PyMOL commands that place a pseudoatom at each C-alpha (Angstrom):
pseudoatom trace, name=CA, resn=MET, resi=1, chain=A, elem=C, hetatm=0, pos=[-17.925, 0.802, 14.391]
pseudoatom trace, name=CA, resn=SER, resi=2, chain=A, elem=C, hetatm=0, pos=[-15.263, 2.395, 15.418]
pseudoatom trace, name=CA, resn=ASP, resi=3, chain=A, elem=C, hetatm=0, pos=[-14.523, 6.080, 16.080]
pseudoatom trace, name=CA, resn=ASN, resi=4, chain=A, elem=C, hetatm=0, pos=[-11.574, 6.539, 13.819]
pseudoatom trace, name=CA, resn=LEU, resi=5, chain=A, elem=C, hetatm=0, pos=[-13.991, 5.580, 10.478]
pseudoatom trace, name=CA, resn=LEU, resi=6, chain=A, elem=C, hetatm=0, pos=[-17.154, 8.279, 11.793]
pseudoatom trace, name=CA, resn=ALA, resi=7, chain=A, elem=C, hetatm=0, pos=[-14.506, 10.830, 12.429]
pseudoatom trace, name=CA, resn=HIS, resi=8, chain=A, elem=C, hetatm=0, pos=[-12.785, 10.251, 9.011]
pseudoatom trace, name=CA, resn=ILE, resi=9, chain=A, elem=C, hetatm=0, pos=[-16.128, 9.922, 7.088]
pseudoatom trace, name=CA, resn=GLY, resi=10, chain=A, elem=C, hetatm=0, pos=[-17.559, 12.951, 9.193]
pseudoatom trace, name=CA, resn=GLY, resi=11, chain=A, elem=C, hetatm=0, pos=[-14.436, 14.421, 7.671]
pseudoatom trace, name=CA, resn=THR, resi=12, chain=A, elem=C, hetatm=0, pos=[-14.371, 13.994, 4.595]
pseudoatom trace, name=CA, resn=ILE, resi=13, chain=A, elem=C, hetatm=0, pos=[-17.728, 15.492, 3.969]
pseudoatom trace, name=CA, resn=ARG, resi=14, chain=A, elem=C, hetatm=0, pos=[-17.166, 18.641, 5.693]
pseudoatom trace, name=CA, resn=THR, resi=15, chain=A, elem=C, hetatm=0, pos=[-13.830, 19.041, 3.437]
pseudoatom trace, name=CA, resn=LEU, resi=16, chain=A, elem=C, hetatm=0, pos=[-15.840, 18.530, 0.074]
pseudoatom trace, name=CA, resn=ARG, resi=17, chain=A, elem=C, hetatm=0, pos=[-18.960, 20.998, 1.022]
pseudoatom trace, name=CA, resn=GLN, resi=18, chain=A, elem=C, hetatm=0, pos=[-15.770, 23.440, 2.264]
pseudoatom trace, name=CA, resn=ALA, resi=19, chain=A, elem=C, hetatm=0, pos=[-15.039, 22.957, -1.174]
pseudoatom trace, name=CA, resn=GLN, resi=20, chain=A, elem=C, hetatm=0, pos=[-18.067, 23.518, -2.597]
pseudoatom trace, name=CA, resn=LYS, resi=21, chain=A, elem=C, hetatm=0, pos=[-18.323, 26.800, -0.754]
pseudoatom trace, name=CA, resn=LYS, resi=22, chain=A, elem=C, hetatm=0, pos=[-21.499, 24.961, 0.863]
pseudoatom trace, name=CA, resn=SER, resi=23, chain=A, elem=C, hetatm=0, pos=[-22.971, 26.071, 3.962]
pseudoatom trace, name=CA, resn=LEU, resi=24, chain=A, elem=C, hetatm=0, pos=[-24.115, 22.903, 6.616]
pseudoatom trace, name=CA, resn=GLU, resi=25, chain=A, elem=C, hetatm=0, pos=[-27.875, 24.174, 6.202]
pseudoatom trace, name=CA, resn=GLU, resi=26, chain=A, elem=C, hetatm=0, pos=[-27.631, 23.897, 2.253]
pseudoatom trace, name=CA, resn=ILE, resi=27, chain=A, elem=C, hetatm=0, pos=[-26.297, 20.037, 2.312]
pseudoatom trace, name=CA, resn=ALA, resi=28, chain=A, elem=C, hetatm=0, pos=[-28.584, 19.502, 4.644]
pseudoatom trace, name=CA, resn=PHE, resi=29, chain=A, elem=C, hetatm=0, pos=[-31.885, 20.779, 2.713]
pseudoatom trace, name=CA, resn=GLU, resi=30, chain=A, elem=C, hetatm=0, pos=[-30.605, 18.938, -0.528]
pseudoatom trace, name=CA, resn=ALA, resi=31, chain=A, elem=C, hetatm=0, pos=[-29.835, 15.894, 1.430]
pseudoatom trace, name=CA, resn=ASN, resi=32, chain=A, elem=C, hetatm=0, pos=[-33.082, 15.850, 3.676]
pseudoatom trace, name=CA, resn=ILE, resi=33, chain=A, elem=C, hetatm=0, pos=[-31.966, 15.164, 6.618]
pseudoatom trace, name=CA, resn=SER, resi=34, chain=A, elem=C, hetatm=0, pos=[-31.644, 18.419, 9.533]
pseudoatom trace, name=CA, resn=TYR, resi=35, chain=A, elem=C, hetatm=0, pos=[-28.875, 20.600, 9.961]
pseudoatom trace, name=CA, resn=PHE, resi=36, chain=A, elem=C, hetatm=0, pos=[-28.038, 19.181, 13.675]
pseudoatom trace, name=CA, resn=TYR, resi=37, chain=A, elem=C, hetatm=0, pos=[-27.720, 15.394, 12.594]
pseudoatom trace, name=CA, resn=LEU, resi=38, chain=A, elem=C, hetatm=0, pos=[-25.074, 16.765, 9.786]
pseudoatom trace, name=CA, resn=SER, resi=39, chain=A, elem=C, hetatm=0, pos=[-23.248, 18.485, 12.382]
pseudoatom trace, name=CA, resn=GLN, resi=40, chain=A, elem=C, hetatm=0, pos=[-22.902, 15.811, 14.299]
pseudoatom trace, name=CA, resn=ILE, resi=41, chain=A, elem=C, hetatm=0, pos=[-21.205, 13.312, 11.431]
pseudoatom trace, name=CA, resn=GLU, resi=42, chain=A, elem=C, hetatm=0, pos=[-18.972, 15.972, 9.978]
pseudoatom trace, name=CA, resn=HIS, resi=43, chain=A, elem=C, hetatm=0, pos=[-17.874, 16.123, 13.881]
pseudoatom trace, name=CA, resn=GLY, resi=44, chain=A, elem=C, hetatm=0, pos=[-17.766, 11.946, 14.008]
pseudoatom trace, name=CA, resn=GLN, resi=45, chain=A, elem=C, hetatm=0, pos=[-19.723, 12.152, 17.036]
pseudoatom trace, name=CA, resn=ARG, resi=46, chain=A, elem=C, hetatm=0, pos=[-22.942, 10.302, 14.721]
pseudoatom trace, name=CA, resn=ASN, resi=47, chain=A, elem=C, hetatm=0, pos=[-23.150, 7.276, 13.127]
pseudoatom trace, name=CA, resn=MET, resi=48, chain=A, elem=C, hetatm=0, pos=[-25.022, 7.992, 10.000]
pseudoatom trace, name=CA, resn=THR, resi=49, chain=A, elem=C, hetatm=0, pos=[-27.695, 5.531, 8.116]
pseudoatom trace, name=CA, resn=ILE, resi=50, chain=A, elem=C, hetatm=0, pos=[-26.650, 4.155, 4.535]
pseudoatom trace, name=CA, resn=LYS, resi=51, chain=A, elem=C, hetatm=0, pos=[-29.846, 6.026, 3.613]
pseudoatom trace, name=CA, resn=ALA, resi=52, chain=A, elem=C, hetatm=0, pos=[-28.206, 9.082, 4.614]
pseudoatom trace, name=CA, resn=LEU, resi=53, chain=A, elem=C, hetatm=0, pos=[-25.092, 7.975, 3.789]
pseudoatom trace, name=CA, resn=TYR, resi=54, chain=A, elem=C, hetatm=0, pos=[-26.323, 7.558, -0.019]
pseudoatom trace, name=CA, resn=GLN, resi=55, chain=A, elem=C, hetatm=0, pos=[-27.952, 11.766, 0.433]
pseudoatom trace, name=CA, resn=ILE, resi=56, chain=A, elem=C, hetatm=0, pos=[-25.157, 13.827, 1.943]
pseudoatom trace, name=CA, resn=ALA, resi=57, chain=A, elem=C, hetatm=0, pos=[-23.592, 12.067, -1.346]
pseudoatom trace, name=CA, resn=SER, resi=58, chain=A, elem=C, hetatm=0, pos=[-25.883, 13.394, -3.467]
pseudoatom trace, name=CA, resn=ALA, resi=59, chain=A, elem=C, hetatm=0, pos=[-26.390, 16.323, -2.118]
pseudoatom trace, name=CA, resn=LEU, resi=60, chain=A, elem=C, hetatm=0, pos=[-22.531, 16.819, -2.419]
pseudoatom trace, name=CA, resn=GLY, resi=61, chain=A, elem=C, hetatm=0, pos=[-22.239, 15.556, -5.822]
pseudoatom trace, name=CA, resn=VAL, resi=62, chain=A, elem=C, hetatm=0, pos=[-20.383, 12.098, -5.582]
pseudoatom trace, name=CA, resn=LYS, resi=63, chain=A, elem=C, hetatm=0, pos=[-20.617, 8.556, -5.031]
pseudoatom trace, name=CA, resn=PRO, resi=64, chain=A, elem=C, hetatm=0, pos=[-21.088, 7.063, -2.135]
pseudoatom trace, name=CA, resn=PHE, resi=65, chain=A, elem=C, hetatm=0, pos=[-18.227, 5.005, -1.303]
pseudoatom trace, name=CA, resn=SER, resi=66, chain=A, elem=C, hetatm=0, pos=[-16.116, 8.001, -2.181]
pseudoatom trace, name=CA, resn=LEU, resi=67, chain=A, elem=C, hetatm=0, pos=[-16.790, 9.637, 1.246]
pseudoatom trace, name=CA, resn=LEU, resi=68, chain=A, elem=C, hetatm=0, pos=[-15.340, 5.670, 2.881]
pseudoatom trace, name=CA, resn=PRO, resi=69, chain=A, elem=C, hetatm=0, pos=[-11.737, 5.397, 3.624]
pseudoatom trace, name=CA, resn=GLU, resi=70, chain=A, elem=C, hetatm=0, pos=[-9.336, 4.636, 0.841]
pseudoatom trace, name=CA, resn=ASN, resi=71, chain=A, elem=C, hetatm=0, pos=[-8.395, 1.276, 2.646]
pseudoatom trace, name=CA, resn=ARG, resi=72, chain=A, elem=C, hetatm=0, pos=[-11.929, 0.263, 2.421]
pseudoatom trace, name=CA, resn=ILE, resi=73, chain=A, elem=C, hetatm=0, pos=[-12.134, -0.069, -1.143]
pseudoatom trace, name=CA, resn=SER, resi=74, chain=A, elem=C, hetatm=0, pos=[-8.535, -0.523, -2.658]
pseudoatom trace, name=CA, resn=ASN, resi=75, chain=A, elem=C, hetatm=0, pos=[-9.499, -4.058, -2.407]
pseudoatom trace, name=CA, resn=ALA, resi=76, chain=A, elem=C, hetatm=0, pos=[-11.856, -3.596, -4.923]
pseudoatom trace, name=CA, resn=PRO, resi=77, chain=A, elem=C, hetatm=0, pos=[-10.308, -3.447, -8.102]
pseudoatom trace, name=CA, resn=GLN, resi=78, chain=A, elem=C, hetatm=0, pos=[-7.422, -6.236, -7.204]
pseudoatom trace, name=CA, resn=ASN, resi=79, chain=A, elem=C, hetatm=0, pos=[-10.728, -8.679, -6.904]
pseudoatom trace, name=CA, resn=LYS, resi=80, chain=A, elem=C, hetatm=0, pos=[-12.238, -7.904, -10.167]
pseudoatom trace, name=CA, resn=THR, resi=81, chain=A, elem=C, hetatm=0, pos=[-8.878, -8.947, -11.656]
pseudoatom trace, name=CA, resn=ASN, resi=82, chain=A, elem=C, hetatm=0, pos=[-9.152, -11.813, -9.757]
pseudoatom trace, name=CA, resn=ILE, resi=83, chain=A, elem=C, hetatm=0, pos=[-12.050, -12.665, -10.322]
pseudoatom trace, name=CA, resn=LEU, resi=84, chain=A, elem=C, hetatm=0, pos=[-11.909, -11.802, -14.596]
pseudoatom trace, name=CA, resn=LYS, resi=85, chain=A, elem=C, hetatm=0, pos=[-8.994, -14.032, -14.558]
pseudoatom trace, name=CA, resn=THR, resi=86, chain=A, elem=C, hetatm=0, pos=[-10.497, -16.954, -12.895]
pseudoatom trace, name=CA, resn=LEU, resi=87, chain=A, elem=C, hetatm=0, pos=[-13.261, -17.064, -15.561]
pseudoatom trace, name=CA, resn=LYS, resi=88, chain=A, elem=C, hetatm=0, pos=[-10.740, -17.081, -18.694]
pseudoatom trace, name=CA, resn=GLN, resi=89, chain=A, elem=C, hetatm=0, pos=[-9.685, -19.983, -17.279]
pseudoatom trace, name=CA, resn=LEU, resi=90, chain=A, elem=C, hetatm=0, pos=[-13.147, -21.522, -16.593]
pseudoatom trace, name=CA, resn=THR, resi=91, chain=A, elem=C, hetatm=0, pos=[-13.555, -20.523, -20.515]
pseudoatom trace, name=CA, resn=THR, resi=92, chain=A, elem=C, hetatm=0, pos=[-10.507, -21.698, -21.603]
pseudoatom trace, name=CA, resn=GLN, resi=93, chain=A, elem=C, hetatm=0, pos=[-11.029, -25.435, -19.552]
pseudoatom trace, name=CA, resn=ILE, resi=94, chain=A, elem=C, hetatm=0, pos=[-14.840, -25.448, -20.809]
pseudoatom trace, name=CA, resn=LYS, resi=95, chain=A, elem=C, hetatm=0, pos=[-13.779, -25.119, -24.547]
pseudoatom trace, name=CA, resn=ALA, resi=96, chain=A, elem=C, hetatm=0, pos=[-10.866, -27.796, -23.858]
pseudoatom trace, name=CA, resn=LEU, resi=97, chain=A, elem=C, hetatm=0, pos=[-13.827, -29.902, -23.079]
for i in range(1, 97): cmd.bond("trace and resi %d" % i, "trace and resi %d" % (i + 1))
show_as sticks, trace
zoom trace
């Protein structure tokens, strides 16, 4: 995992936490993780588990994917559109049979 990714996720967590005017201790407690672990995550020094990602997102009141860089999820709407187009085409072809 690249250091840039860890720094981005950690920075996003810190920004959201500060915007909510919550301390590291409060979010760590709500996420059921240690203060030290959360501090390392925020500084991009520690890779977290998927479970911790979900716990932190829950403590911040956001969806886990919102902590990831946008370019990691930006293709999702396009992929959904392509899938729907393909399904419509298949449905039309099946009806023609």
